[in-house]
C-alpha positions in Angstrom: -24.8 10.7 -10.7 -26.7 10.6 -7.5 -30.5 11.1 -7.3 -31.6 14.6 -6.5 -34.4 15.1 -4.1 -37.2 16.9 -5.9 -40.9 17.0 -5.0 -41.7 17.0 -8.8 -39.7 13.9 -9.7 -42.8 12.2 -11.2 -43.5 15.2 -13.4 -39.9 15.4 -14.5 -39.8 11.7 -15.5 -43.0 12.0 -17.4 -41.7 15.1 -19.2 -38.5 13.3 -20.2 -40.5 10.2 -21.4 -42.8 12.5 -23.4 -39.9 14.2 -25.1 -38.3 10.8 -26.0 -41.5 9.4 -27.4 -41.8 12.3 -29.8 -38.2 11.9 -31.1 -37.5 8.2 -30.8 -33.8 8.9 -31.2 -31.2 9.4 -28.5 -27.8 10.9 -29.5 -24.6 10.2 -27.7 -20.8 10.2 -27.7 -18.4 7.3 -27.1 -14.9 8.1 -26.0 -12.2 5.5 -26.4 -8.5 5.9 -25.3 -6.0 5.2 -28.0 -3.2 2.9 -26.8 -1.4 2.5 -30.1 -3.9 0.2 -31.8 -6.5 1.1 -34.3 -9.9 2.0 -33.0 -12.7 -0.5 -33.1 -14.8 1.5 -35.6 -18.0 -0.1 -36.8 -16.8 -3.4 -35.3 -18.2 -2.2 -32.0 -21.8 -1.5 -31.3 -23.9 0.0 -28.5 -27.4 -0.8 -27.2 -29.0 1.0 -24.4 -31.3 -0.3 -21.7 -34.2 1.7 -20.3 -34.1 2.4 -16.5 -37.9 3.1 -16.4 -39.6 0.7 -18.8 -39.4 -3.1 -18.2 -39.6 -5.5 -21.2 -42.1 -8.1 -19.9 -40.4 -10.8 -22.0 -37.0 -10.5 -20.3 -37.8 -8.8 -16.9 -35.1 -6.2 -17.8 -35.2 -2.7 -19.2 -36.3 -2.2 -22.8 -33.4 -2.5 -25.2 -32.7 -0.1 -28.1 -31.6 -1.0 -31.6 -27.8 -1.2 -32.1 -25.7 1.8 -33.0 -22.3 1.3 -34.5 -19.2 3.3 -33.9 -18.3 5.2 -37.1 -16.1 8.2 -38.1 -14.3 8.7 -34.9 -12.5 12.0 -34.2 -9.0 11.9 -32.6 -8.1 14.2 -29.8 -5.3 14.6 -27.3 -5.4 16.0 -23.8 -2.5 15.9 -21.2 -0.7 13.2 -23.1 -3.7 11.0 -23.5 -5.0 10.3 -27.0 -8.7 9.6 -27.5 -11.1 8.9 -30.3 -14.7 10.2 -30.0 -17.5 8.6 -31.9 -21.0 10.2 -32.3 -23.9 7.7 -32.2 -27.6 7.8 -32.8 -29.8 5.2 -31.0 -33.3 4.4 -32.2 -35.7 3.6 -29.4 -39.4 2.7 -29.1 -41.8 5.5 -28.2 -42.3 4.2 -24.6 -38.6 3.5 -24.1 -38.2 5.9 -21.1 -34.9 7.1 -19.6 -31.6 5.2 -20.4 -29.9 3.6 -17.4 -27.4 1.1 -18.8 -25.9 0.0 -22.1 -24.3 -3.0 -23.8 -21.0 -2.7 -25.7 -20.2 -5.5 -28.1 -16.6 -5.6 -29.5 -16.3 -7.6 -32.7 -12.9 -6.1 -33.4 -9.8 -8.3 -33.1 -8.2 -6.1 -30.4 -9.4 -5.0 -27.0 -10.0 -1.3 -26.5 -10.2 1.0 -23.4 -13.6 2.6 -23.1 -13.3 5.9 -21.3 -16.9 7.2 -21.2 -20.3 7.4 -22.9 -22.6 10.4 -22.7 -26.3 10.3 -23.9 -28.2 13.5 -24.5 -31.9 13.5 -23.6 -34.5 16.2 -22.8 -33.4 19.8 -23.2 -29.7 18.9 -23.5 -29.7 17.0 -20.3 -26.8 14.5 -20.2 -26.7 11.0 -18.8 -23.0 10.2 -18.1 -21.4 6.7 -18.0 -18.0 6.7 -16.3 -16.7 3.5 -17.9 -12.8 3.4 -17.7 -12.6 -0.3 -18.6 -11.2 -2.6 -21.1 -13.6 -4.1 -23.6 -12.3 -7.4 -25.0 -13.3 -9.0 -28.3 -16.6 -10.9 -28.2 -14.9 -14.0 -29.7 -12.9 -14.3 -26.5 -15.4 -13.2 -23.9 -18.6 -14.7 -25.5 -20.6 -11.9 -24.0 -21.2 -8.2 -24.3 -20.1 -5.7 -21.7 -22.7 -4.1 -19.5 -22.2 -0.6 -18.2 -24.5 1.4 -15.8 -24.9 5.2 -15.8 -23.1 7.1 -13.1 -26.2 7.5 -11.0 -26.0 5.6 -7.7 -28.8 3.8 -5.9 -29.0 1.7 -2.8 -30.3 -1.8 -3.7 -33.9 -1.1 -2.6 -34.0 2.1 -4.6 -32.8 0.6 -7.9 -35.1 1.5 -10.8 -37.4 -1.4 -11.5 -36.0 -1.9 -15.0 -32.4 -2.2 -13.7 -33.0 -4.6 -10.8 -32.4 -7.8 -12.8 -29.4 -6.3 -14.6 -27.8 -5.3 -11.3 -28.1 -8.8 -9.9 -26.8 -10.4 -13.1 -23.7 -8.1 -13.4 -22.7 -8.9 -9.8 -23.2 -12.6 -10.3 -21.0 -12.5 -13.4 -18.1 -11.0 -11.4 -18.1 -13.8 -8.8 -17.2 -16.7 -11.1 -17.7 -20.4 -10.5 -14.3 -21.3 -9.1 -13.7 -23.9 -11.9 -12.0 -22.3 -14.9 -8.4 -21.2 -15.3 -8.3 -17.5 -15.5 -7.7 -15.8 -18.9 -6.6 -12.3 -19.6 -10.1 -11.1 -20.4 -11.9 -12.7 -17.5 -13.5 -10.2 -15.2 -13.7 -12.6 -12.3 -13.0 -12.0 -8.6 -12.3 -15.1 -6.5 -10.3 -15.6 -3.3 -7.2 -17.7 -2.9 -4.4 -18.4 -0.4 -0.9 -17.1 -0.6 0.2 -20.3 -2.2 2.2 -18.8 -5.1 5.3 -17.6 -3.3 7.6 -20.4 -4.4 8.3 -23.2 -6.8 8.3 -26.5 -4.9 9.8 -28.2 -8.0 13.1 -26.4 -7.3 13.9 -28.2 -4.1 13.1 -28.4 -0.5 15.1 -25.2 0.4 12.8 -23.1 -1.8 9.5 -24.3 -0.3 7.6 -21.7 1.7 4.5 -22.4 3.7 1.1 -21.6 2.3 -0.3 -18.5 4.1 -4.0 -18.4 4.9 -6.5 -21.1 5.7 -4.7 -22.6 8.7 -4.4 -21.9 12.4 -0.6 -22.1 12.1 -0.3 -19.6 9.2 -3.3 -17.3 9.0 -3.3 -14.6 6.4 -5.6 -12.3 4.4 -6.8 -13.8 1.1 -5.7 -12.6 -2.2 -7.4 -12.5 -5.6 -7.2 -15.8 -7.5 -4.8 -15.4 -10.4 -4.5 -18.8 -12.1 -5.7 -22.3 -11.7 -8.9 -23.1 -9.7 -8.3 -23.3 -6.0 -7.9 -26.7 -4.4 -11.0 -28.3 -2.8 -8.8 -29.9 -0.1 -6.1 -28.3 2.1 -4.3 -25.2 0.9 -1.3 -26.3 -1.2 1.7 -24.7 -2.8 1.4 -24.0 -6.6 4.4 -24.1 -8.9 5.6 -20.8 -10.3 8.0 -19.8 -13.1 11.6 -19.1 -12.2 11.7 -15.7 -13.7 9.8 -12.6 -12.6 6.4 -12.6 -14.2 5.3 -9.1 -15.1 2.3 -10.4 -17.0 0.6 -12.1 -14.1 -3.2 -12.2 -14.3 -5.4 -9.8 -12.4 -8.9 -8.8 -13.5 -8.6 -6.4 -16.4 -10.0 -3.4 -14.6 -7.4 -3.8 -11.8 -4.3 -3.5 -14.1 -2.0 -0.6 -14.5 -2.5 1.6 -17.5 0.1 0.9 -20.2 1.8 4.2 -19.3 2.0 3.4 -15.6 3.4 -0.1 -16.3 6.0 1.3 -18.7 7.0 3.9 -16.1 7.4 1.3 -13.4 9.6 -0.9 -15.6 11.6 2.2 -16.6 12.1 3.3 -13.0 13.2 -0.3 -12.0 15.6 -0.5 -14.9 17.3 2.8 -14.0 17.7 1.8 -10.4 18.9 -1.6 -11.3 21.5 -0.2 -13.7 22.7 2.4 -11.3 22.8 0.6 -8.0 23.0 -3.1 -8.8 24.8 -3.8 -12.0 27.7 -1.6 -11.0 28.1 -3.7 -7.9 27.3 -7.1 -9.5 30.9 -8.2 -9.4 30.6 -8.5 -5.6 28.4 -11.5 -6.1 31.5 -13.5 -7.2 34.3 -11.7 -5.3 34.1 -12.4 -1.6 37.0 -10.1 -0.8 35.1 -7.1 -2.1 31.7 -7.9 -0.7 31.9 -5.2 2.0 32.2 -1.5 1.6 35.6 -0.3 2.8 34.7 3.3 3.9 31.8 5.6 4.6 32.8 7.6 1.6 32.1 4.6 -0.6 28.5 4.6 0.5 28.2 8.3 -0.4 29.8 7.7 -3.7 27.0 5.2 -4.7 24.8 8.2 -5.4 27.3 10.6 -7.0 27.5 11.6 -10.6 31.3 10.8 -10.5 30.5 7.2 -9.8 28.1 7.2 -12.7 30.8 8.4 -15.1 33.4 6.0 -13.7 31.3 2.9 -14.1 29.6 3.9 -17.3 32.4 2.5 -19.4 32.5 -0.7 -17.3 28.9 -1.6 -17.3 29.0 -3.3 -20.6 31.9 -5.5 -19.5 30.2 -6.4 -16.2 27.1 -7.6 -18.0 29.1 -10.6 -19.3 29.8 -14.0 -18.0 28.5 -15.1 -14.6 26.9 -11.7 -13.8 25.0 -11.8 -17.1 23.8 -15.3 -16.5 22.8 -14.5 -12.9 20.8 -11.5 -13.9 19.1 -13.3 -16.7 17.7 -15.8 -14.2 16.2 -13.1 -12.1 14.2 -11.3 -14.7 12.1 -12.1 -17.8 13.7 -11.9 -21.3 12.1 -8.6 -22.3 13.2 -6.9 -19.1 16.7 -8.4 -19.3 17.1 -7.0 -22.8 16.1 -3.5 -21.5 18.5 -3.7 -18.6 21.3 -4.8 -20.9 20.6 -2.0 -23.3 20.3 0.5 -20.4 23.7 -0.6 -19.1 25.3 0.9 -22.3 23.6 4.2 -21.9 24.2 7.3 -19.8 23.6 6.7 -16.1 20.8 8.5 -14.3 22.0 10.6 -11.4 20.2 9.7 -8.2 19.9 12.2 -5.4 21.5 11.7 -2.0 19.0 10.3 0.5 17.8 13.2 2.7 19.2 11.7 5.8 22.7 12.6 4.7 21.9 15.6 2.5 22.0 18.4 5.0 24.0 16.6 7.8 26.0 13.6 6.7 26.5 12.5 10.3 22.8 12.8 11.3 22.5 9.0 11.2 24.9 8.8 14.2 22.9 11.2 16.3 20.9 9.8 19.2 18.2 12.5 19.0 17.7 11.7 15.3 17.5 8.0 16.2 14.7 8.8 18.6 13.0 11.3 16.2 12.7 8.7 13.5 10.5 6.6 15.8 8.0 9.5 15.6 8.5 10.9 12.1 10.4 8.3 10.1 9.2 5.5 7.9 7.9 3.3 10.8 6.3 5.7 13.2 3.5 3.5 14.5 5.4 0.8 16.4 6.7 2.8 19.4 4.5 2.8 22.5 4.3 3.9 26.0 5.9 1.5 28.5 3.3 0.2 30.9 5.4 -1.8 33.3 9.1 -1.6 34.3 11.1 -3.7 33.8 9.5 -4.6 30.4 7.9 -8.1 30.4 7.9 -10.7 27.7 7.2 -14.3 26.8 10.2 -15.5 28.9 9.8 -13.2 31.8 11.3 -9.8 32.7 13.8 -7.8 30.6 17.3 -7.6 31.9 17.2 -3.8 31.8 17.0 -2.6 35.4 16.6 0.7 37.2 20.4 1.2 37.5 20.7 1.3 33.8 18.5 4.3 33.2 17.6 6.2 36.4 20.6 8.5 36.2 19.5 9.6 32.7 15.9 10.8 33.3 16.6 14.6 33.4 16.2 14.8 37.2 13.1 12.6 37.5 12.9 9.4 39.5 12.0 6.2 37.7 8.6 6.2 39.4 8.0 9.8 38.4 8.9 9.0 34.8 6.7 6.0 34.7 3.7 7.8 36.3 4.2 10.7 33.8 4.2 8.3 30.8 7.7 9.5 30.0 9.3 6.2 29.1 8.6 4.7 25.7 9.6 1.4 24.2 10.4 0.1 20.7 9.7 -3.6 21.1 11.0 -6.1 18.6 11.5 -8.9 21.1 8.8 -11.5 21.7 7.8 -12.1 18.1 11.4 -12.6 16.9 12.8 -14.8 19.7 11.2 -18.1 18.4 12.7 -17.5 14.9 16.2 -16.4 15.7 17.7 -19.9 15.5 16.4 -20.2 12.0 17.4 -16.7 11.0 20.9 -16.8 12.3 22.3 -19.0 9.5 24.2 -18.3 6.3 26.0 -15.2 7.6 23.0 -13.4 9.2 23.4 -12.2 12.7 20.2 -10.9 14.3 19.0 -10.2 17.8 15.6 -9.6 19.3 15.6 -6.1 20.7 14.0 -3.8 23.2 14.8 -0.1 23.1 13.8 2.4 25.8 13.4 6.1 25.3 12.8 9.0 27.6 10.3 11.7 26.6 12.1 15.0 27.4 10.4 18.3 28.2 10.9 19.5 24.6 9.2 16.3 23.4 12.4 14.8 21.8 13.2 11.2 22.6 16.4 10.4 24.4 17.5 6.8 24.0 18.0 5.2 27.4 19.0 1.6 26.8 19.1 -1.2 24.2 18.6 -4.8 25.2 19.7 -7.3 22.6 18.7 -11.0 23.2 19.6 -14.4 21.7 18.1 -17.8 22.4 19.9 -19.5 25.3 20.2 -23.2 26.1 18.4 -25.1 28.8 20.2 -28.2 30.2 16.9 -29.5 31.5 15.0 -29.5 28.2 17.9 -29.4 25.8 16.0 -26.6 24.1 16.7 -22.9 23.5 13.0 -21.9 23.2 12.5 -20.8 26.8 15.8 -19.3 27.8 17.6 -16.1 26.6 21.0 -14.6 26.8 20.7 -10.8 26.8 23.1 -7.8 26.8 22.2 -4.2 27.7 23.9 -1.3 25.9 23.8 2.3 27.1 24.4 5.6 25.3 27.9 6.9 25.3 29.6 9.9 23.5 33.1 8.6 23.0 35.5 5.7 23.3 34.7 2.0 23.1 31.3 2.3 24.7 30.2 4.8 22.1 31.3 2.5 19.3 29.4 -0.4 20.8 26.4 1.8 21.2 26.4 2.5 17.4 26.6 -1.2 16.7 23.6 -1.8 19.0 21.6 1.0 17.3 22.3 -0.7 13.9 20.9 -4.0 15.1 17.8 -2.2 16.4 17.4 -0.4 13.0 17.7 -3.8 11.2 14.9 -5.1 13.4 12.8 -2.1 12.7 13.4 -2.1 9.0 12.2 -5.7 8.6 9.1 -5.0 10.7 8.4 -1.9 8.6 8.6 -3.8 5.3 6.8 -7.0 6.3 4.2 -5.6 8.7 3.7 -1.9 8.8 4.0 -1.6 5.0 3.1 -4.9 3.4 0.7 -6.6 5.9 -1.0 -3.6 7.4 -1.7 -1.8 4.1 -1.3 -3.9 0.9 -2.3 -7.3 2.2 -5.2 -6.5 4.6 -6.9 -4.2 2.0 -7.0 -6.7 -0.9 -9.9 -8.7 0.6 -11.9 -5.5 0.9 -11.3 -4.8 -2.8 -12.4 -8.4 -3.8 -15.5 -8.2 -1.7 -16.4 -4.7 -3.0 -16.2 -6.0 -6.6 -18.2 -9.1 -5.8 -20.9 -7.7 -3.5 -21.4 -4.0 -4.2 -22.8 -3.1 -7.5 -21.1 -0.3 -9.5 -24.4 1.5 -8.9 -23.9 1.3 -5.1 -22.9 4.7 -3.6 -20.3 3.0 -1.4 -18.7 1.4 -4.4 -18.4 4.9 -5.9 -16.9 6.2 -2.6 -14.3 3.5 -2.5 -13.4 3.3 -6.2 -10.4 5.7 -6.2 -9.0 4.1 -3.1 -8.6 0.7 -4.7 -7.0 1.8 -8.0 -4.0 -0.4 -9.0 -3.7 -2.1 -5.6 -4.5 -5.6 -6.8 -1.9 -5.4 -9.7 0.7 -3.9 -7.3 0.2 -6.9 -4.9 0.4 -9.4 -7.7 3.7 -7.9 -8.8 4.9 -7.9 -5.2 4.2 -11.7 -5.0 6.3 -12.1 -8.2 9.2 -9.8 -7.3 9.3 -8.8 -3.6 7.8 -11.3 -1.2 8.3 -14.5 -3.1 10.9 -17.2 -2.4 14.3 -15.7 -3.2 12.6 -12.4 -3.9 14.0 -9.0 -3.1 12.8 -8.9 0.5 14.3 -12.3 1.3 17.6 -11.1 -0.2 17.7 -7.8 1.6 16.0 -8.3 5.1 17.7 -10.2 7.9 14.5 -12.3 8.2 15.4 -14.0 4.9 13.4 -17.0 4.0 11.1 -16.8 7.0 10.0 -13.3 6.2 6.5 -14.0 5.1 6.1 -16.6 7.8 6.9 -13.8 10.3 4.4 -11.6 8.6 1.8 -14.4 9.1 2.7 -14.7 12.8 2.1 -11.0 13.3 -1.2 -11.1 11.4 -2.5 -13.1 14.4 -2.3 -9.8 16.4 -4.1 -7.8 13.6 -7.4 -6.0 14.3 -9.1 -3.9 11.7 -10.8 -1.7 14.3 -7.4 -0.9 15.8 -6.1 0.4 12.5 -8.4 3.4 13.0 -5.7 6.0 13.9 -7.3 7.2 17.2 -7.8 3.7 18.4 -4.2 2.8 17.5 -2.8 5.8 19.4 -4.8 4.9 22.5 -3.8 1.3 22.3 -0.1 2.3 22.2 -0.6 4.6 25.1 0.3 7.7 23.2 -3.1 9.3 23.3 -6.0 9.4 25.8 -9.6 9.1 24.9 -11.3 12.5 24.9 -14.8 11.9 23.5 -16.7 14.7 25.1 -14.5 17.6 24.1 -16.2 19.7 21.4 -12.9 21.3 20.5 -11.3 17.9 19.8 -13.3 16.2 16.9 -10.9 13.2 16.7 -12.0 12.0 20.2 -8.5 11.6 21.5 -5.8 13.8 23.1 -2.2 13.2 22.2 0.2 12.6 25.0 2.5 15.2 23.4 1.8 17.4 20.4 5.2 17.1 18.8 4.5 13.6 17.3 4.5 14.5 13.6 2.9 11.3 12.3 0.1 11.4 14.9 -0.6 15.1 14.8 -0.8 15.3 11.0 -2.4 11.9 10.8 -5.3 12.9 13.2 -6.0 15.9 11.0 -6.2 13.7 7.9 -8.3 11.2 9.8 -10.8 13.9 10.8 -11.0 15.2 7.3 -11.7 11.7 5.9 -14.3 10.9 8.6 -16.1 14.2 8.0 -16.2 13.5 4.2 -17.4 9.9 4.8 -20.0 10.9 7.3 -21.3 13.7 5.0 -21.4 11.3 2.1 -23.2 8.5 3.8 -25.8 10.9 5.3 -27.0 11.6 1.7 -28.0 7.9 1.3 -28.6 6.4 4.8 -31.0 8.2 7.0 -30.8 6.0 10.0 -29.5 2.7 11.3 -32.3 0.7 9.7 -31.3 1.8 6.3 -27.8 0.3 6.8 -29.4 -2.9 8.2 -31.7 -3.3 5.2 -28.9 -2.7 2.6 -28.5 -6.3 1.4 -25.4 -5.5 -0.6 -23.6 -3.8 2.4 -24.5 -6.7 4.6 -23.2 -9.3 2.1 -20.1 -7.2 1.6 -19.2 -7.0 5.3 -20.1 -10.7 5.9 -17.8 -11.8 3.1 -14.9 -9.6 4.3 -15.2 -11.1 7.8 -15.9 -14.7 6.9 -14.0 -15.2 3.6 -11.5 -12.4 2.8 -10.2 -12.3 6.4 -11.7 -15.8 7.1 -8.9 -16.8 9.5 -10.2 -14.0 11.8 -13.9 -14.8 11.3 -14.4 -15.8 15.0 -12.8 -12.7 16.5 -15.3 -10.7 18.4 -14.0 -7.2 17.6 -15.5 -6.9 14.1 -18.0 -4.1 13.7 -21.5 -5.5 13.7 -22.5 -3.4 10.7 -25.9 -2.7 12.2 -25.6 1.0 12.6 -24.7 4.0 10.5 -21.8 4.6 12.9 -20.4 1.1 12.2 -20.5 1.9 8.5 -18.8 5.3 8.7 -16.1 4.1 11.1 -15.3 1.1 8.9 -15.2 3.2 5.7 -13.1 5.9 7.4 -10.6 3.3 8.6 -10.4 1.7 5.2 -9.8 5.0 3.4 -7.2 6.0 6.0 -5.3 2.8 5.4 -5.3 3.1 1.6 -4.3 6.8 1.7 -2.7 8.4 4.8 -1.3 5.2 6.5 0.3 3.9 3.3 1.7 7.3 2.4 3.3 7.6 5.8 5.1 4.3 5.6 6.0 4.2 1.9 7.1 7.5 0.4 9.8 8.3 2.9 11.7 5.1 2.4 14.5 6.5 0.1 14.9 9.5 2.4 15.7 7.3 5.5 16.4 3.7 4.3 18.2 4.8 1.1 21.3 5.2 3.3 22.2 1.8 4.8 24.2 3.6 7.5 20.9 4.9 8.9 18.7 1.9 8.5 20.5 -1.3 7.6 18.2 -4.1 6.6 20.4 -6.8 8.0 23.6 -7.3 10.0 26.4 -9.8 9.3 28.2 -9.6 12.6 27.1 -9.9 16.2 28.4 -7.3 18.7 31.7 -8.7 20.0 32.2 -9.6 23.6 35.2 -8.5 25.6 38.0 -11.0 25.6 37.2 -12.6 22.2 39.1 -12.4 19.0 36.2 -10.5 17.4 36.5 -7.8 20.2 40.2 -7.4 19.4 39.3 -6.9 15.8 36.7 -4.4 16.8 39.1 -2.4 19.0 41.7 -2.1 16.2 39.2 -0.3 13.9 35.6 0.2 15.2 34.5 1.9 12.0 35.7 -1.0 9.8 33.9 -3.4 12.1 30.8 -1.4 11.7 31.0 -1.4 7.9 31.8 -5.1 7.8 28.6 -5.7 9.9 26.4 -3.9 7.3 25.0 -5.8 4.3 27.3 -6.7 1.5 27.6 -4.5 -1.5 25.1 -6.3 -3.6 22.5 -6.6 -0.9 23.0 -3.0 0.0 22.7 -1.9 -3.6 19.5 -4.0 -4.0 18.0 -2.5 -0.9 18.8 1.1 -2.1 17.3 0.4 -5.5 14.2 -1.0 -3.9 13.6 2.0 -1.7 14.2 4.3 -4.6 11.6 2.7 -6.8 9.0 2.4 -4.0 9.4 6.0 -2.9 8.5 7.5 -6.3 5.2 9.0 -7.1 4.0 8.1 -10.6 3.2 10.8 -13.2 -0.5 10.0 -13.2 -0.9 10.0 -9.4 -4.3 11.1 -8.1 -4.1 12.5 -4.6 -6.5 12.5 -1.7 -9.2 15.1 -2.3 -8.9 14.8 -6.1 -11.2 13.0 -8.5 -12.8 14.0 -11.8 -16.0 16.1 -11.4 -17.5 14.3 -14.4 -17.8 11.2 -12.1 -20.6 13.0 -10.2 -23.5 14.9 -11.4 -25.1 15.4 -8.0 -24.6 18.9 -6.7 -25.0 17.8 -3.1 -22.1 15.3 -3.4 -20.0 17.8 -5.3 -20.4 20.3 -2.5 -19.5 17.8 0.1 -16.4 16.8 -1.8 -15.4 20.4 -2.3 -15.6 20.8 1.4 -13.4 17.8 1.8 -10.8 19.3 -0.6 -10.9 22.6 1.3 -10.5 20.8 4.6 -7.3 19.2 3.2 -6.0 22.5 2.0 -6.4 23.9 5.5 -4.4 20.9 6.8 -1.6 21.7 4.3 -1.4 25.2 5.9 -1.2 23.7 9.4 1.6 21.4 8.4 3.6 24.2 6.9 3.2 26.2 10.1 4.1 23.2 12.3 7.3 22.7 10.3 8.2 26.3 10.7 7.6 26.3 14.5 11.0 26.0 16.3 9.1 24.6 19.3 8.4 21.4 17.3 11.8 19.9 17.2 10.7 16.5 15.9 9.4 18.1 12.7 12.9 18.2 11.1 15.5 17.2 13.7 19.2 17.0 13.3 18.8 15.6 9.8 16.8 18.7 8.8 14.1 16.6 7.0 10.8 18.5 7.3 7.9 16.1 8.0 5.8 16.2 4.9 4.8 12.5 4.5 1.2 13.4 5.4 1.1 16.7 3.5 -1.9 16.1 1.2 -0.5 18.0 -1.8 -4.0 18.5 -3.2 -2.8 20.9 -5.9 -0.4 18.5 -7.5 -1.7 17.2 -10.8 0.9 15.1 -12.5 3.6 17.8 -12.6 5.2 16.7 -9.3 6.3 13.1 -9.5 9.3 11.1 -8.7 10.7 11.3 -5.2 9.0 14.2 -3.5 8.6 13.0 0.1 5.1 14.3 0.3 1.6 13.8 -1.1 -1.1 11.3 -0.1 -2.2 9.2 -3.1 -5.8 7.9 -3.0 -4.7 4.3 -3.2 -2.0 1.8 -2.4 0.1 1.2 -5.6 3.6 1.4 -6.8 
């Protein structure tokens, strides 16, 4: 794949050319995946381009005669059926060494081209890693061009391939004029203007995200009509979920993966939602009545009890309601599945070993370090905390008695007070949010870092907008209440209510920012720019390829199902219809350079810079070692950075080689000025003038797509699958003494708590969502894994083997950490070992579903 450094390169090329001149025939194999349709056979043809001999009439490499695919042989391997065709290509005597080929499909169906191998001198193989759909010529009006799996920087491209390299990149950029068709391999940018249907009425309109100072956002890939030449505008969308939304063909799920996703969604829908669907229409049964009812949602007894009723529930209003939510084909599958045996779903881990762990204060603190949102907590810099409307109402008297013998000053000087802050960004939106039965606060939660590194909750401040008689506005005033930990009585019950409201804040931030914005959304512009500006021959394109797999299709489905108007997140999160507006607001704070894990930890005051310590290759020292996300994450970060540095050193010898790489410079400029165009004037962007800039940017990008996404995604069912632990919204405020609500609360605090949680339907929808998102797919490819056939360069193979071995060593460290009783945050009262950043490099398709571990290469469902 990558050029070897040999002093006799000239002699080798001449020997190969001499051999080819004598034979004038090049033999090869073409491998096509069988997806249930007949193979193309002789309707498909191949022509190869020389990489060493230029045709003066075209300025491109010499082109061979056509070879047609005939007499394919069927094979099967690990569930994938393929058909292999042998070909013979006639070439002119001075043809030289092949470097690219054209595939023309004159069959009526598309086919998936897996690979092509060509045999040249002394059984040497030129490999083409294709893995791409080839559509009928009558639709595309052009042949497909593929390059060999040998990588070149632009200024090292073989002379005969230079023009082909430029033409292929230009073809992927499009002209911005045509409506996209299924077969178009076009990558263009667009705004988030497809989240609603303005034709349905004012209440369903959502702001366009991206392209404005008010609502900045990363760009997405254009999926339909040409973008407007004027201001960003909302586009109409269909009412039903669109599973067939356009994304460029090479970005789509495989048929197997799409089928698996639909099947998982159907099973979760049938189990958790249909059996609760009657609550949509029966107000008196909208709340769960007991804690046992929540446990029963997961039991096999429940499955058997509702199995006979599912068919009846899929009638009348429920059937019509569900039919509006999903497309016809999916509705039919759900209806059919409702008649079948129910799949048993496991208990979420938070209540598996200790069903009361969700009540425990230590567990509440531990989840800020090892749960699904472990990168929001930070060290408190000033006491009392300060915000947009002044100081917090938490004062010294609230917490100084609970600092394990330290004074407040000693605790602050020792960096022992931490804060989970969901205050300032929420306050301007609460008046909008607190309608239609939603009751939300802005929150600040303080924790004390104990000697054993566990976090003790100190106080929770819950705030609502106040009212100013001077301005008649509630924007600048607040009404706040402070709640303190208690073990029994009324104060303990109020404390549990306060923790639930904090968990609801944290759940929404996790889904909208930590998960969606900081991984899915911010990465998509990098993918688009890579496709548009980095040739498939570019080594950095090869490096990033596995980390972009399926992300674009995942994001397109999310816009159709999750983040759209009336989508699942609007139905399940307290932020409701302003959810994506809130995500846009927090994008204003986003910085790519601060997504580098060491920089993020330093920014949050949980690590100190330690650049000169030879025993600390990450360059930072954690404030305390028992921070599972940070400890494991820094190990993963270091492994990625070592691999990236080793890889880049094979192609870039110094800073000037980065500066002179026209494709890298165009790539980085487009990311900054177009893909993240609303951030173009920020001064923090890497200058991309040094090799250090390049390796830091690539390490950060790979960390986001692998480790960061794994840490915030695959633990969702374990923690959020139980609404008692992490409710996504609350339907009651905390009652104040002397009110009717307080009297109701005193009569039965547990019932008040349950009535505060989401209704049955919203609760079931949220559980189903976390179940689907937490599953690994059967074809998952994990960090440290990729087919060796992709690379024929021994130097790269050795570096990648070193990377894999590094990850295996990290696995051993994580196992040891989880066994060490000194590290109390590794499992906590819930007894959930921290494995979200366990690489699982040995897993090859056999371990799938909800495993709670494994770092996939890319961000996908």
